N, C-alpha and C positions, 0 to 999 in steps of 0.2 A: 829824215823827212825833208820835204821841199827840195828834192833832187830832180832836176829836169829829165835825166835819163830814165827814170822809173816809168814814165808815161808809156814807153814802148819797149820795156825790158823783155816782156813775154806776151803772148797773146792774151793771157788772163789780165795782165796790166793794161793792155790796150782796151780790152772790153770794159774793165772797171772804169777806166778814165772816161770812156765814151758815155757810160751811164751817168757819171757825176757831171759831165759837161752838159748833158741834156737837162739834168735837174737845175744846174746853174743857169742855163739859158731860159728855162721856164720861170725861174725866179726873176730874172732880169726883165722878161717880157711882161710878167704880171705887175712888177713894180712900175714899169714905164706906163702901162695902160692905166694903172691906178692914179698916177700923177697927172696924166693927160685928162682923163675923165674928171678927176677931182678939180683940176684947174678950170675946166669948162663949167662945172657946177658952181664955182665961186662967182660967176657972173650974175647969179640970181640969189636973192636973199632967201628964197624958199628952199634952195638946195645947199645952203652953207653947211648944215650939219652933216648930210651925207658926203659932201665934198671933203669935209674935215676927216671923216672916217676913212675915206679912200686915201687921203694923205698919210694917215696913220698906218694903214695896211701896206702902202708902198714903202714907208719907212721901215716897217718890220721886215719886209722882203729884203731890203738892202742890208738890214742888220743880220739876216740869215746867211747872206752870201759868204762872209768869212768863216762862218761855222761849217758850211758845206765844203768850202775849200780845205779847212783843217781836217774834216772827216775823210775827204778824198785822199789827202796826203798820208794820213794815218793808215788808211786802208791799203793804199799802194805800198807803203813801207812794210806792212805786215805780210804781204804776199812773198812767197819764196822766189829768190832769183836763181838763175841757172848756176852761178858760181857758188851758191850756198850749199849745193849738194856735196855730200862727202865724197872724197876721191875714192875710186875703186881700189880695193886691196887684193893682193893675191890670196887665193883660197888656201888656208893652212889649217887642216883639220886638227892639228896637234895643239893649237892654242885656244884659250877661251875667248880671246879678243876676236878671233876670226868668226866665231859663232855669233857674237854680238853684232859684228859688222854685217853679217848675212841677215840677221833678224831686222836690222835697221833698213837694209835694202828692200826686204819684203814689205815692210810697212810703207816705205816711200813709194813702192810700186803700186800700192793700192790707192794712191791719191789720184784725184781727177785732174783734168787739164788746168784748172784754176788753183790747184794746190789744196783743195778741200777734199775731205773724205766723202766719197759718193754715198748716197742714201740707198 
C-alpha cells in the first residue's frame, strides 16, 4: 500500500484513482465551504449555533479524508497488476499440472478489464 506507481499501473487503477480523487475533492470543497459559511455566521449572535454545527460538519469532513485515502490505497493494492499474472507454460497434456494451469488461464480470461468477474 501507499506505492505511487499503483495510480497508473493499469487502466483499472487509473479509473479507480480518479473516482477516489473526485470523492476526496468533494470532501475538501464541502469542508472549506462549511468553514467559510460557519465563520460568517459567527458575526451574528443569532447564527452562532448553526455556525457551530457547520464547523462540526467541516471538521468531520476533514476527519473523513484520511479514511478515504486509506480506502483508495487498499482498493488500488487489491487490484491485479500485469506482472501478477502467471507466466505462460508450454502445453503438456501428459501432466496434471498442465491441466491446472490451463484451467487457471480460462478463469483469468473471464475477468473484466478492471479485474472483476463480469456480471
